N, C-alpha and C positions, 0 to 999 in steps of 0.2 A: 180323825182316824184314831183308833185306840192302839195302845202299845201293850204287848203281853210279854211276860217273862217266862222263858222256857228253860227248865233245868234238865240237862242231859249229862250222862257220864263223860268224864274227861277223855276216855278212850274212843269215843265216836270219831271216826275219821271223815267228818263232813265239814264243809265250809259254811259260814253263816248264810251265804247265798242259798245253799241247798235247803236249809231249814225253811226259809220263806217260800221257796219254790215248791217244796213238798206240801206245805200247808195250802198254798194257793191252788196247786193242781188238784188236790183232794177236794177242796171246797168247790172248785169248778166242776170236777167230775160228778160230784153229788148234786149239782144244780143249785148250790147255795150262792154262788157268785157268777156273774157274767165273765166272759173272757177279759173284758176291759177292767173290771174290778179286780180280778185275780192278777192281771198284769201289774196293776198298781201296787198290790201287796208284795209282789215279787220284785218290784222296782224296775220293771221292764216296759218297753212299748208293747202294745197289744200284738203287733206282728211278731215280735221276737218271742213273746210268751207262747203264742200259737205254734211257732216253729220249734220250740223246745218241749212241747207237751209229750211227744213221743219218747224222749229220753227218760221221762218219768212214768212211762207206761200208761199214759192217758191219751185217748183219742180226741181229736178236735170235733169229731162228729158225734152227735147225740145218739144214745141208744134207744130213744123213744121214736116210734114211727110217726107220731103226730108232730113231734119237734122237727123231724126230718122233712115232712111235708111242708111244714111252716117255713123251714129254711129254704126249701126249693122255691116256694111261692114268693119269698122275699128276695130271691137272688136276681 
């Protein structure tokens, strides 16, 4: 796993946890990471990551119809 350095203004009122969660949810939303990979970046279990997605404005459900059909078929 790679480590990145993120420089942010001192007056940002976010915890370190929020930064990793924001990055993980965005990459998950964009389809760059699976929920398991994103959960690992956020330092959470997959279940907890999925439960917290809504707090960051991200749906656990794909916006792609083909992905939805695939998810239903695999359920």
